PQR file with spaces between the fields and no chain letter, atoms N, CA, C, O and H, PARSE charges and radii, in Angstrom:
ATOM       1  N    MET     1     166.868  232.868  146.368 -0.4000 1.5000
ATOM       2  CA   MET     1     168.056  233.607  145.973 -0.0000 2.0000
ATOM       3  C    MET     1     169.246  233.099  146.783  0.5500 1.7000
ATOM       4  O    MET     1     169.173  233.023  148.009 -0.5500 1.4000
ATOM       5  N    ALA     2     170.317  232.759  146.122 -0.4000 1.5000
ATOM       6  CA   ALA     2     171.500  232.229  146.800 -0.0000 2.0000
ATOM       7  C    ALA     2     172.325  233.365  147.394  0.5500 1.7000
ATOM       8  O    ALA     2     172.447  234.448  146.822 -0.5500 1.4000
ATOM       9  H    ALA     2     170.377  232.820  145.126  0.4000 1.0000
ATOM      10  N    THR     3     172.874  233.078  148.543 -0.4000 1.5000
ATOM      11  CA   THR     3     173.756  234.045  149.199 -0.0000 2.0000
ATOM      12  C    THR     3     175.188  233.686  148.841  0.5500 1.7000
ATOM      13  O    THR     3     175.597  232.532  148.963 -0.5500 1.4000
ATOM      14  H    THR     3     172.775  232.198  149.008  0.4000 1.0000
ATOM      15  N    PHE     4     175.943  234.676  148.400 -0.4000 1.5000
ATOM      16  CA   PHE     4     177.330  234.439  148.041 -0.0000 2.0000
ATOM      17  C    PHE     4     178.178  234.369  149.304  0.5500 1.7000
ATOM      18  O    PHE     4     178.192  235.297  150.114 -0.5500 1.4000
ATOM      19  H    PHE     4     175.611  235.614  148.301  0.4000 1.0000
ATOM      20  N    LEU     5     178.877  233.261  149.455 -0.4000 1.5000
ATOM      21  CA   LEU     5     179.810  233.122  150.570 -0.0000 2.0000
ATOM      22  C    LEU     5     181.223  233.292  150.027  0.5500 1.7000
ATOM      23  O    LEU     5     181.592  232.635  149.053 -0.5500 1.4000
ATOM      24  H    LEU     5     178.866  232.508  148.797  0.4000 1.0000
ATOM      25  N    PRO     6     182.009  234.153  150.635 -0.5600 1.5000
ATOM      26  CA   PRO     6     183.381  234.321  150.161  0.2800 2.0000
ATOM      27  C    PRO     6     184.193  233.047  150.389  0.5500 1.7000
ATOM      28  O    PRO     6     183.925  232.289  151.320 -0.5500 1.4000
ATOM      29  N    PHE     7     185.173  232.824  149.540 -0.4000 1.5000
ATOM      30  CA   PHE     7     186.039  231.659  149.683 -0.0000 2.0000
ATOM      31  C    PHE     7     186.867  231.762  150.959  0.5500 1.7000
ATOM      32  O    PHE     7     187.092  230.771  151.653 -0.5500 1.4000
ATOM      33  H    PHE     7     185.391  233.441  148.783  0.4000 1.0000
ATOM      34  N    PHE     8     187.314  232.975  151.252 -0.4000 1.5000
ATOM      35  CA   PHE     8     188.106  233.213  152.456 -0.0000 2.0000
ATOM      36  C    PHE     8     187.331  234.162  153.350  0.5500 1.7000
ATOM      37  O    PHE     8     186.884  235.216  152.899 -0.5500 1.4000
ATOM      38  H    PHE     8     187.132  233.780  150.688  0.4000 1.0000
ATOM      39  N    SER     9     187.168  233.796  154.617 -0.4000 1.5000
ATOM      40  CA   SER     9     186.395  234.626  155.539 -0.0000 2.0000
ATOM      41  C    SER     9     187.218  235.801  156.045  0.5500 1.7000
ATOM      42  O    SER     9     188.447  235.800  155.964 -0.5500 1.4000
ATOM      43  H    SER     9     187.531  232.939  154.984  0.4000 1.0000
ATOM      44  N    TYR    10     186.523  236.796  156.565 -0.4000 1.5000
ATOM      45  CA   TYR    10     187.192  237.982  157.112 -0.0000 2.0000
ATOM      46  C    TYR    10     187.506  237.746  158.580  0.5500 1.7000
ATOM      47  O    TYR    10     187.001  238.437  159.465 -0.5500 1.4000
ATOM      48  H    TYR    10     185.525  236.797  156.630  0.4000 1.0000
ATOM      49  N    SER    11     188.358  236.745  158.819 -0.4000 1.5000
ATOM      50  CA   SER    11     188.811  236.417  160.165 -0.0000 2.0000
ATOM      51  C    SER    11     190.309  236.176  160.083  0.5500 1.7000
ATOM      52  O    SER    11     190.887  236.181  158.996 -0.5500 1.4000
ATOM      53  H    SER    11     188.769  236.183  158.100  0.4000 1.0000
ATOM      54  N    LEU    12     190.929  235.968  161.217 -0.4000 1.5000
ATOM      55  CA   LEU    12     192.371  235.705  161.209 -0.0000 2.0000
ATOM      56  C    LEU    12     192.675  234.432  160.420  0.5500 1.7000
ATOM      57  O    LEU    12     193.627  234.386  159.641 -0.5500 1.4000
ATOM      58  H    LEU    12     190.460  235.964  162.100  0.4000 1.0000
ATOM      59  N    GLU    13     191.865  233.412  160.628 -0.4000 1.5000
ATOM      60  CA   GLU    13     192.076  232.152  159.910 -0.0000 2.0000
ATOM      61  C    GLU    13     191.909  232.357  158.401  0.5500 1.7000
ATOM      62  O    GLU    13     192.701  231.848  157.607 -0.5500 1.4000
ATOM      63  H    GLU    13     191.091  233.449  161.261  0.4000 1.0000
ATOM      64  N    GLY    14     190.881  233.101  158.017 -0.4000 1.5000
ATOM      65  CA   GLY    14     190.661  233.392  156.601 -0.0000 2.0000
ATOM      66  C    GLY    14     191.794  234.201  156.005  0.5500 1.7000
ATOM      67  O    GLY    14     192.199  233.977  154.864 -0.5500 1.4000
ATOM      68  H    GLY    14     190.238  233.515  158.662  0.4000 1.0000
ATOM      69  N    TYR    15     192.306  235.149  156.786 -0.4000 1.5000
ATOM      70  CA   TYR    15     193.430  235.976  156.339 -0.0000 2.0000
ATOM      71  C    TYR    15     194.655  235.108  156.073  0.5500 1.7000
ATOM      72  O    TYR    15     195.317  235.256  155.045 -0.5500 1.4000
ATOM      73  H    TYR    15     191.978  235.331  157.713  0.4000 1.0000
ATOM      74  N    ILE    16     194.952  234.206  156.996 -0.4000 1.5000
ATOM      75  CA   ILE    16     196.129  233.342  156.849 -0.0000 2.0000
ATOM      76  C    ILE    16     195.976  232.438  155.633  0.5500 1.7000
ATOM      77  O    ILE    16     196.923  232.267  154.865 -0.5500 1.4000
ATOM      78  H    ILE    16     194.414  234.085  157.831  0.4000 1.0000
ATOM      79  N    LYS    17     194.789  231.856  155.451 -0.4000 1.5000
ATOM      80  CA   LYS    17     194.545  230.995  154.291 -0.0000 2.0000
ATOM      81  C    LYS    17     194.642  231.784  152.997  0.5500 1.7000
ATOM      82  O    LYS    17     195.203  231.308  152.011 -0.5500 1.4000
ATOM      83  H    LYS    17     194.019  231.995  156.075  0.4000 1.0000
ATOM      84  N    ALA    18     194.090  232.998  153.004 -0.4000 1.5000
ATOM      85  CA   ALA    18     194.139  233.847  151.806 -0.0000 2.0000
ATOM      86  C    ALA    18     195.574  234.223  151.470  0.5500 1.7000
ATOM      87  O    ALA    18     195.963  234.226  150.302 -0.5500 1.4000
ATOM      88  H    ALA    18     193.633  233.385  153.805  0.4000 1.0000
ATOM      89  N    LYS    19     196.362  234.541  152.496 -0.4000 1.5000
ATOM      90  CA   LYS    19     197.760  234.923  152.267 -0.0000 2.0000
ATOM      91  C    LYS    19     198.541  233.746  151.684  0.5500 1.7000
ATOM      92  O    LYS    19     199.319  233.919  150.746 -0.5500 1.4000
ATOM      93  H    LYS    19     196.046  234.538  153.445  0.4000 1.0000
ATOM      94  N    ARG    20     198.336  232.564  152.233 -0.4000 1.5000
ATOM      95  CA   ARG    20     199.007  231.369  151.703 -0.0000 2.0000
ATOM      96  C    ARG    20     198.605  231.129  150.257  0.5500 1.7000
ATOM      97  O    ARG    20     199.442  230.795  149.419 -0.5500 1.4000
ATOM      98  H    ARG    20     197.704  232.424  152.995  0.4000 1.0000
ATOM      99  N    TYR    21     197.318  231.300  149.968 -0.4000 1.5000
ATOM     100  CA   TYR    21     196.807  231.093  148.610 -0.0000 2.0000
ATOM     101  C    TYR    21     197.478  232.065  147.632  0.5500 1.7000
ATOM     102  O    TYR    21     197.922  231.662  146.557 -0.5500 1.4000
ATOM     103  H    TYR    21     196.637  231.571  150.649  0.4000 1.0000
ATOM     104  N    LEU    22     197.549  233.341  148.011 -0.4000 1.5000
ATOM     105  CA   LEU    22     198.164  234.334  147.127 -0.0000 2.0000
ATOM     106  C    LEU    22     199.639  234.037  146.915  0.5500 1.7000
ATOM     107  O    LEU    22     200.156  234.224  145.814 -0.5500 1.4000
ATOM     108  H    LEU    22     197.188  233.669  148.884  0.4000 1.0000
ATOM     109  N    LEU    23     200.318  233.580  147.952 -0.4000 1.5000
ATOM     110  CA   LEU    23     201.737  233.249  147.809 -0.0000 2.0000
ATOM     111  C    LEU    23     201.930  232.074  146.849  0.5500 1.7000
ATOM     112  O    LEU    23     202.921  232.035  146.121 -0.5500 1.4000
ATOM     113  H    LEU    23     199.898  233.428  148.847  0.4000 1.0000
ATOM     114  N    THR    24     200.995  231.114  146.837 -0.4000 1.5000
ATOM     115  CA   THR    24     201.110  230.003  145.892 -0.0000 2.0000
ATOM     116  C    THR    24     200.898  230.484  144.462  0.5500 1.7000
ATOM     117  O    THR    24     201.333  229.825  143.517 -0.5500 1.4000
ATOM     118  H    THR    24     200.189  231.146  147.428  0.4000 1.0000
ATOM     119  N    LYS    25     200.228  231.635  144.292 -0.4000 1.5000
ATOM     120  CA   LYS    25     199.993  232.215  142.970 -0.0000 2.0000
ATOM     121  C    LYS    25     201.098  233.210  142.583  0.5500 1.7000
ATOM     122  O    LYS    25     200.996  233.890  141.563 -0.5500 1.4000
ATOM     123  H    LYS    25     199.874  232.170  145.060  0.4000 1.0000
ATOM     124  N    ASN    26     202.148  233.287  143.402 -0.4000 1.5000
ATOM     125  CA   ASN    26     203.269  234.206  143.181 -0.0000 2.0000
ATOM     126  C    ASN    26     202.815  235.663  143.104  0.5500 1.7000
ATOM     127  O    ASN    26     203.292  236.427  142.266 -0.5500 1.4000
ATOM     128  H    ASN    26     202.230  232.733  144.231  0.4000 1.0000
ATOM     129  N    ILE    27     201.891  236.036  143.986 -0.4000 1.5000
ATOM     130  CA   ILE    27     201.402  237.412  144.048 -0.0000 2.0000
ATOM     131  C    ILE    27     202.069  238.100  145.226  0.5500 1.7000
ATOM     132  O    ILE    27     202.112  237.555  146.330 -0.5500 1.4000
ATOM     133  H    ILE    27     201.503  235.415  144.667  0.4000 1.0000
ATOM     134  N    ASP    28     202.586  239.290  144.992 -0.4000 1.5000
ATOM     135  CA   ASP    28     203.257  240.065  146.038 -0.0000 2.0000
ATOM     136  C    ASP    28     202.215  240.573  147.031  0.5500 1.7000
ATOM     137  O    ASP    28     201.356  241.384  146.686 -0.5500 1.4000
ATOM     138  H    ASP    28     202.552  239.733  144.096  0.4000 1.0000
ATOM     139  N    VAL    29     202.301  240.088  148.261 -0.4000 1.5000
ATOM     140  CA   VAL    29     201.318  240.474  149.277 -0.0000 2.0000
ATOM     141  C    VAL    29     201.825  241.588  150.185  0.5500 1.7000
ATOM     142  O    VAL    29     201.133  241.995  151.118 -0.5500 1.4000
ATOM     143  H    VAL    29     202.999  239.429  148.541  0.4000 1.0000
ATOM     144  N    SER    30     203.027  242.080  149.916 -0.4000 1.5000
ATOM     145  CA   SER    30     203.623  243.071  150.818 -0.0000 2.0000
ATOM     146  C    SER    30     202.846  244.389  150.859  0.5500 1.7000
ATOM     147  O    SER    30     202.902  245.104  151.859 -0.5500 1.4000
ATOM     148  H    SER    30     203.590  241.749  149.158  0.4000 1.0000
ATOM     149  N    GLN    31     202.125  244.717  149.786 -0.4000 1.5000
ATOM     150  CA   GLN    31     201.373  245.975  149.752 -0.0000 2.0000
ATOM     151  C    GLN    31     199.930  245.810  150.223  0.5500 1.7000
ATOM     152  O    GLN    31     199.203  246.795  150.356 -0.5500 1.4000
ATOM     153  H    GLN    31     202.080  244.136  148.973  0.4000 1.0000
ATOM     154  N    LEU    32     199.519  244.576  150.473 -0.4000 1.5000
ATOM     155  CA   LEU    32     198.133  244.309  150.858 -0.0000 2.0000
ATOM     156  C    LEU    32     198.015  244.225  152.373  0.5500 1.7000
ATOM     157  O    LEU    32     198.849  243.612  153.040 -0.5500 1.4000
ATOM     158  H    LEU    32     200.110  243.777  150.365  0.4000 1.0000
ATOM     159  N    ARG    33     196.981  244.840  152.903 -0.4000 1.5000
ATOM     160  CA   ARG    33     196.769  244.841  154.355 -0.0000 2.0000
ATOM     161  C    ARG    33     195.379  244.328  154.675  0.5500 1.7000
ATOM     162  O    ARG    33     194.400  244.739  154.052 -0.5500 1.4000
ATOM     163  H    ARG    33     196.303  245.338  152.362  0.4000 1.0000
ATOM     164  N    GLY    34     195.291  243.438  155.638 -0.4000 1.5000
ATOM     165  CA   GLY    34     194.020  242.995  156.194 -0.0000 2.0000
ATOM     166  C    GLY    34     192.974  242.606  155.171  0.5500 1.7000
ATOM     167  O    GLY    34     193.148  241.667  154.395 -0.5500 1.4000
ATOM     168  H    GLY    34     196.087  243.104  156.144  0.4000 1.0000
ATOM     169  N    PHE    35     191.877  243.358  155.192 -0.4000 1.5000
ATOM     170  CA   PHE    35     190.739  243.029  154.327 -0.0000 2.0000
ATOM     171  C    PHE    35     191.101  243.085  152.856  0.5500 1.7000
ATOM     172  O    PHE    35     190.545  242.332  152.056 -0.5500 1.4000
ATOM     173  H    PHE    35     191.736  244.121  155.822  0.4000 1.0000
ATOM     174  N    GLN    36     192.030  243.970  152.480 -0.4000 1.5000
ATOM     175  CA   GLN    36     192.438  244.061  151.072 -0.0000 2.0000
ATOM     176  C    GLN    36     192.965  242.723  150.586  0.5500 1.7000
ATOM     177  O    GLN    36     192.619  242.265  149.497 -0.5500 1.4000
ATOM     178  H    GLN    36     192.481  244.582  153.130  0.4000 1.0000
ATOM     179  N    LEU    37     193.807  242.098  151.403 -0.4000 1.5000
ATOM     180  CA   LEU    37     194.409  240.823  151.027 -0.0000 2.0000
ATOM     181  C    LEU    37     193.319  239.778  150.826  0.5500 1.7000
ATOM     182  O    LEU    37     193.346  239.034  149.846 -0.5500 1.4000
ATOM     183  H    LEU    37     194.088  242.470  152.288  0.4000 1.0000
ATOM     184  N    VAL    38     192.366  239.717  151.744 -0.4000 1.5000
ATOM     185  CA   VAL    38     191.279  238.739  151.651 -0.0000 2.0000
ATOM     186  C    VAL    38     190.422  239.019  150.417  0.5500 1.7000
ATOM     187  O    VAL    38     190.011  238.086  149.727 -0.5500 1.4000
ATOM     188  H    VAL    38     192.344  240.321  152.540  0.4000 1.0000
ATOM     189  N    GLU    39     190.147  240.294  150.130 -0.4000 1.5000
ATOM     190  CA   GLU    39     189.339  240.650  148.964 -0.0000 2.0000
ATOM     191  C    GLU    39     190.024  240.239  147.661  0.5500 1.7000
ATOM     192  O    GLU    39     189.379  239.713  146.754 -0.5500 1.4000
ATOM     193  H    GLU    39     190.481  241.052  150.690  0.4000 1.0000
ATOM     194  N    VAL    40     191.333  240.480  147.572 -0.4000 1.5000
ATOM     195  CA   VAL    40     192.067  240.102  146.363 -0.0000 2.0000
ATOM     196  C    VAL    40     192.028  238.587  146.186  0.5500 1.7000
ATOM     197  O    VAL    40     191.787  238.093  145.085 -0.5500 1.4000
ATOM     198  H    VAL    40     191.857  240.908  148.309  0.4000 1.0000
ATOM     199  N    ALA    41     192.264  237.857  147.264 -0.4000 1.5000
ATOM     200  CA   ALA    41     192.243  236.397  147.189 -0.0000 2.0000
ATOM     201  C    ALA    41     190.854  235.904  146.768  0.5500 1.7000
ATOM     202  O    ALA    41     190.737  235.003  145.939 -0.5500 1.4000
ATOM     203  H    ALA    41     192.460  238.259  148.159  0.4000 1.0000
ATOM     204  N    ASN    42     189.818  236.492  147.337 -0.4000 1.5000
ATOM     205  CA   ASN    42     188.454  236.099  146.977 -0.0000 2.0000
ATOM     206  C    ASN    42     188.160  236.401  145.514  0.5500 1.7000
ATOM     207  O    ASN    42     187.524  235.597  144.832 -0.5500 1.4000
ATOM     208  H    ASN    42     189.913  237.225  148.011  0.4000 1.0000
ATOM     209  N    ASP    43     188.618  237.556  145.024 -0.4000 1.5000
ATOM     210  CA   ASP    43     188.398  237.913  143.616 -0.0000 2.0000
ATOM     211  C    ASP    43     189.053  236.900  142.682  0.5500 1.7000
ATOM     212  O    ASP    43     188.459  236.488  141.686 -0.5500 1.4000
ATOM     213  H    ASP    43     189.134  238.209  145.577  0.4000 1.0000
ATOM     214  N    ILE    44     190.275  236.505  143.008 -0.4000 1.5000
ATOM     215  CA   ILE    44     190.994  235.553  142.161 -0.0000 2.0000
ATOM     216  C    ILE    44     190.296  234.200  142.195  0.5500 1.7000
ATOM     217  O    ILE    44     190.100  233.574  141.153 -0.5500 1.4000
ATOM     218  H    ILE    44     190.758  236.839  143.817  0.4000 1.0000
ATOM     219  N    LYS    45     189.920  233.745  143.392 -0.4000 1.5000
ATOM     220  CA   LYS    45     189.223  232.465  143.520 -0.0000 2.0000
ATOM     221  C    LYS    45     187.908  232.481  142.748  0.5500 1.7000
ATOM     222  O    LYS    45     187.564  231.506  142.079 -0.5500 1.4000
ATOM     223  H    LYS    45     190.080  234.254  144.238  0.4000 1.0000
ATOM     224  N    GLU    46     187.177  233.588  142.842 -0.4000 1.5000
ATOM     225  CA   GLU    46     185.889  233.715  142.159 -0.0000 2.0000
ATOM     226  C    GLU    46     186.082  233.649  140.643  0.5500 1.7000
ATOM     227  O    GLU    46     185.306  233.000  139.942 -0.5500 1.4000
ATOM     228  H    GLU    46     187.458  234.380  143.385  0.4000 1.0000
ATOM     229  N    THR    47     187.116  234.322  140.144 -0.4000 1.5000
ATOM     230  CA   THR    47     187.415  234.298  138.709 -0.0000 2.0000
ATOM     231  C    THR    47     187.756  232.897  138.268  0.5500 1.7000
ATOM     232  O    THR    47     187.299  232.448  137.217 -0.5500 1.4000
ATOM     233  H    THR    47     187.746  234.850  140.713  0.4000 1.0000
ATOM     234  N    GLU    48     188.564  232.190  139.065 -0.4000 1.5000
ATOM     235  CA   GLU    48     188.921  230.807  138.717 -0.0000 2.0000
ATOM     236  C    GLU    48     187.688  229.925  138.685  0.5500 1.7000
ATOM     237  O    GLU    48     187.548  229.082  137.798 -0.5500 1.4000
ATOM     238  H    GLU    48     188.935  232.555  139.919  0.4000 1.0000
ATOM     239  N    ALA    49     186.792  230.110  139.646 -0.4000 1.5000
ATOM     240  CA   ALA    49     185.569  229.296  139.716 -0.0000 2.0000
ATOM     241  C    ALA    49     184.683  229.543  138.497  0.5500 1.7000
ATOM     242  O    ALA    49     184.073  228.613  137.968 -0.5500 1.4000
ATOM     243  H    ALA    49     186.906  230.795  140.366  0.4000 1.0000
ATOM     244  N    GLU    50     184.613  230.796  138.054 -0.4000 1.5000
ATOM     245  CA   GLU    50     183.802  231.123  136.882 -0.0000 2.0000
ATOM     246  C    GLU    50     184.385  230.519  135.613  0.5500 1.7000
ATOM     247  O    GLU    50     183.643  230.148  134.704 -0.5500 1.4000
ATOM     248  H    GLU    50     185.108  231.552  138.484  0.4000 1.0000
ATOM     249  N    GLN    51     185.714  230.417  135.544 -0.4000 1.5000
ATOM     250  CA   GLN    51     186.363  229.884  134.352 -0.0000 2.0000
ATOM     251  C    GLN    51     186.321  228.365  134.296  0.5500 1.7000
ATOM     252  O    GLN    51     186.461  227.769  133.228 -0.5500 1.4000
ATOM     253  H    GLN    51     186.317  230.718  136.282  0.4000 1.0000
ATOM     254  N    ALA    52     186.127  227.746  135.454 -0.4000 1.5000
ATOM     255  CA   ALA    52     186.132  226.265  135.521 -0.0000 2.0000
ATOM     256  C    ALA    52     184.878  225.671  134.902  0.5500 1.7000
ATOM     257  O    ALA    52     184.722  224.450  134.875 -0.5500 1.4000
ATOM     258  H    ALA    52     186.013  228.231  136.321  0.4000 1.0000
């Protein structure tokens, strides 16, 4: 059974990468805090991966 690894980790580095990623997608990050931001970025990345 494969273990799902998130695209962005729940660390400061992952947070920064996730925030940059969301900004490139023109998503307003002002309402997102901490883990929420990383979760949203991971959801979008996961959706893109499934569509590819």
